[in-house]
N, C-alpha and C positions, 0 to 999 in steps of 0.2 A: 504493499500500500505507500502511496506517495508521502512523504514525510510533509508535514507543513511547516513552510520556511519563513513566512512572512507575518508571525504572529508579533505584533508590537502593540502597545496601548496605545499610542499617540500617532495617527497616520501621517507619513512624511509623503511627501512627493519629490521624487529624483529623475534625472533624465535617464531612460534605459537606452536610449539611442539618439545619437545627435548627427546633424549633418544637413545637406539641402534638400535634395529629392531621394526619398528612400523609399523601398518596399521591404516588408516586413510579413512573416507568418507568425499566426497565433494559434498554435495547436489547441484543439479540444481535449480538455480531461473531465473525469469524473470525481466529483466530492461525493463520498458514502456517509451521510448523515451527520456531517458536522455542521452544515450552515444551514439545511432546510429540513423540516419536519410535515407530516401530514397526519390527517385523521384516519386511522382504521375503520372502515365501513363496517365490519363485523363486531368489533370491541368498543369502538368509540375512543380509544387510546391514540396518544400521539406517538407515530413512529418516525424512524430517520427515512430521508428521502434523499434522492440523488439530486446533486445540483450540477447542471453543465456549466463548466468553466472554459474560459478561453486563457491559457497558461496562468493557472492559478486566479483567474480574476475575470472581471467582466470589461468590455470595450465600449467606451461612449463614443456614439456618433454625433457628428457635428457637421456645420458646413453645408448643410442639405442634403449629404449623403445617408441615406437611409440604409437600416439594417437589410441586408441581401434576404430576397425571399428563399425559403428553404425549399430544395427539391424533395425532400423527405420529411417523415414525421418528426424526426429529432436529430441531432449531431451525435457522433459517436467519436471516441478518440481515435486519432489518426485522422480525422478531419481537420482542416484549419481554416482560418480566415486569412485571406491575403489583402493587405492594405498598401495603398501607394499614397504617401504624404509628403508635405513639404516641412522641414526642419525637425522638430523633437517629439519623439514618442514619450511620454511620460508615464510613470505609474506611481499608484499610492501604495507605498510601503505597509500593508496592513494586511490580512487574510480575511477574504479575499482581495486582491488587489483591484484598483481602477485604472484600467489603461485609457490615454487621451491623447490627443494631438495637441502641443502645445506651441504658441510662438509660430504657429503656421497654419496650413490647410490640409484637411482629408480630402483626397482626390478621388479615390475608388475604395471599393471594398467588395470582394466576392469570396464565398464560401468553395472551398475544393474539397472533393469527397473521397474517402480512402475505398479499399477494397474490402469485402466480408468472405471469410474462407470458413469451411467446415472443418473442425479438426476431426483427424482420422480416428476410428476406435482403438485401433493400436497403440495410440499416442495418449490414451485415457487409462489411467491405472484406478482401480476402484478397490474399495474394501470390502469386507465380508457382508455387510449390509447393501452393496450396491452404488455408496456414496463415492464420490469422485475424491481421490487422495490427491493425485498428481497429474499433471500434465508434462509429457517427455517432449523434447526435440523442439520445444518452443521457449522463448522468452515472455514472460507474464509477470506483471507487478500487481494488477488489481486481482484478489482472490475472492472475486465475489462473479456470481451469475446472474444476469439480468433476465428476469423470467417473463416479461409481457411489455407491450407498450407503454404502459402506464410506469414503466421502469422500477416497479416492485423488483426486488432483488433478494437473494439468500447467498450466506457464504458459501465458497466454492466446496467445501468439505461435507456441507447440507444438499447436494445437489445429487439426485440420481437419475436426473431424466437421460433418455436415450440419445439425444442430439446435442451437440455443443459447437457453438459458433464462436468466432472472434473478429475484431476489427484488427486490421494491419496498421500499426502505428509506426512510421519510420522514424519520427522523433526519438523514440527509443531504441533505436538500431545503434550498436556499439561502432565505434569508429574503426574504419578498415585498418589492421594491423599487419595484414600479409603483404610481404614484399613481391614486387612483380617477378614472374617467372618462379615462384617457390610453391611448394604443397601445403597447404593449409586446411585446417579443420573446416568444416562448412560453418557459415554464420549462422546463429541461432534465429529464427524467424521472430521478429518483434512484435507481440500481441498487444493491444490496446486494451477494449473491455471484452468479457465473454459473455455471450447470450443463449438462452435456451431456444432462439428462434432466430431467423435471418431476418435484420432490420431493415433490410433493403429489398425486400419482397413485398 
């Protein structure tokens, strides 16, 4: 699970990038229950909910550039917001952060979408009760499974469904370290979130 890095009592603004004309990618990530809660329709209790973030926060649209229309019901880790802007991209250093263009102008914003893959059964290890205990040959950080389009989720080791899908998150891929012409181990496939269904169908 991603470590929360920006926990401060007093929000501060700092320049995260500077320059004249810039293009940046803000990758999607999920926060599992640290920010948002919802009411369980069956019990009436407050339960933790997923919050969809961009690089641990939210982006403030301005200068007449609206948030791009989504092609799908929701964003998944591995998707990203591509922005082109003048001057500085600043962030409020609290969690969740607030991204905004400062001393300049936001010129364009567009969502780019990742691929969804199905995890092969031979890469899913299960315990005696049929619960998933491990996924092999993939790199994954979020040990939760999203169950439905309402983003209800369970811990990975409490999931016993037949199918398992994942978003591909290239922002989590390790830096290449294999010299040109050398024989190296294959790179582990970087996964974003895990799903009990294909969120792009």
